[in-house]
C-alpha positions as CSV (number, residue, x, y, z in Angstrom):
1,M,84.3,132.7,-31.5
2,L,81.1,134.4,-32.4
3,P,80.7,135.9,-35.9
4,L,79.4,139.2,-34.5
5,S,82.4,139.6,-32.3
6,L,84.6,138.9,-35.2
7,L,82.8,141.5,-37.3
8,S,83.1,144.1,-34.5
9,A,86.9,143.4,-34.4
10,A,87.2,143.8,-38.2
11,K,85.9,147.4,-38.2
12,G,88.1,149.6,-40.4
13,N,89.7,146.6,-42.1
14,P,89.3,145.5,-45.7
15,M,87.1,142.5,-46.4
16,L,85.5,140.5,-49.3
17,I,81.9,139.7,-49.2
18,E,80.2,137.2,-51.6
19,L,76.5,137.4,-51.9
20,K,74.1,134.5,-52.6
21,N,73.6,135.7,-56.1
22,G,77.3,135.5,-56.8
23,D,78.3,139.2,-56.8
24,T,81.3,140.1,-54.7
25,Y,82.1,143.3,-52.8
26,N,85.6,144.4,-51.7
27,G,85.7,147.2,-49.3
28,R,86.6,148.6,-45.9
29,L,84.1,147.6,-43.1
30,V,82.5,150.7,-41.5
31,S,79.8,149.0,-39.3
32,S,77.7,146.0,-38.8
33,D,74.7,145.2,-36.7
34,S,73.2,142.1,-34.9
35,W,71.5,140.9,-38.1
36,M,74.9,141.0,-39.9
37,N,73.9,143.9,-42.1
38,I,77.1,145.6,-43.2
39,N,78.2,149.0,-44.3
40,L,81.3,149.2,-46.5
41,Q,83.2,152.1,-47.9
42,D,85.6,152.4,-50.9
43,V,83.9,149.4,-52.5
44,I,84.6,147.6,-55.7
45,C,81.7,145.4,-56.8
46,T,82.2,142.5,-59.3
47,S,79.4,140.8,-61.2
48,R,78.9,137.1,-60.7
49,E,80.5,136.4,-64.2
50,G,83.5,138.6,-63.3
51,D,83.1,140.7,-66.5
52,R,81.7,143.9,-65.0
53,F,83.0,146.1,-62.2
54,W,81.6,149.1,-60.3
55,E,83.4,151.4,-57.9
56,L,81.2,152.7,-55.1
57,K,82.0,155.2,-52.4
58,E,79.9,153.3,-49.9
59,C,77.3,150.5,-49.8
60,Y,74.9,148.7,-47.5
61,I,74.6,144.9,-47.7
62,R,71.7,143.1,-46.1
63,G,72.9,140.2,-43.8
64,S,70.4,137.7,-45.2
65,A,72.0,138.1,-48.7
66,I,75.5,137.2,-47.6
67,K,77.0,133.9,-48.6
68,Y,80.4,134.3,-47.0
69,L,82.9,136.8,-45.7
70,R,86.7,136.8,-46.2
71,I,88.5,138.6,-43.4
72,P,92.3,139.2,-43.2
73,D,94.2,136.8,-40.9
74,E,95.5,139.6,-38.8
75,V,91.9,140.5,-37.8
76,L,91.2,136.8,-36.9
77,D,94.3,136.7,-34.7
78,A,93.5,139.9,-33.0
79,A,89.9,138.8,-32.3
80,Q,91.1,135.5,-30.9
81,E,93.5,137.2,-28.5
82,D,90.8,139.6,-27.4
83,E,88.4,136.7,-26.8
84,A,91.1,134.8,-24.7
85,H,91.7,138.0,-22.7
86,K,88.0,138.4,-22.0
87,E,87.7,134.7,-20.9
88,K,90.6,135.1,-18.6
89,R,89.0,138.1,-16.8
90,K,85.5,136.5,-16.8
91,G,86.1,134.6,-13.5
92,F,86.8,137.7,-11.5
93,G,83.3,139.2,-11.2
94,Q,82.6,139.1,-7.4
95,R,85.4,141.0,-5.8
96,G,88.0,138.7,-7.3
97,R,86.3,135.5,-6.0
98,V,84.7,132.6,-7.8
99,N,82.1,130.5,-6.0
100,F,82.4,126.8,-6.3
101,G,80.6,124.0,-4.5
102,R,77.9,124.2,-1.9
103,G,76.8,127.1,0.1
104,G,76.5,130.8,-0.6
105,G,73.2,130.4,-2.3
106,R,69.8,131.7,-1.4
107,G,68.1,128.3,-0.9
108,R,66.1,127.1,2.0
109,G,68.7,126.3,4.6
110,A,69.2,126.1,8.3
111,G,68.5,129.4,10.1
112,R,66.3,130.8,7.4
113,G,62.9,129.6,8.7
114,G,62.7,126.6,6.5
């Protein structure tokens, strides 16, 4: 499972983010982009030592500063089910058929002037 698809499945759910400098952010995921930049709302920020706390209405975290994300298990399970459902439907692109083996291509074959 790709991290970006996991983040898109986690929208609206709580998560914990630890930065490379040791600070942690607990909040609800509002949005993320392809560089893993994240917007959180209703955030509690904790200093690296754990002795100071800040309550923020919303914040933006740059993806390159993130050390790790902790996402609830329910979100992981839902994302895995969604991924499995997409994989199941993937083979039905050309009117319900999947092409295997030889033929059907656009190569130089008999009757095509080659």
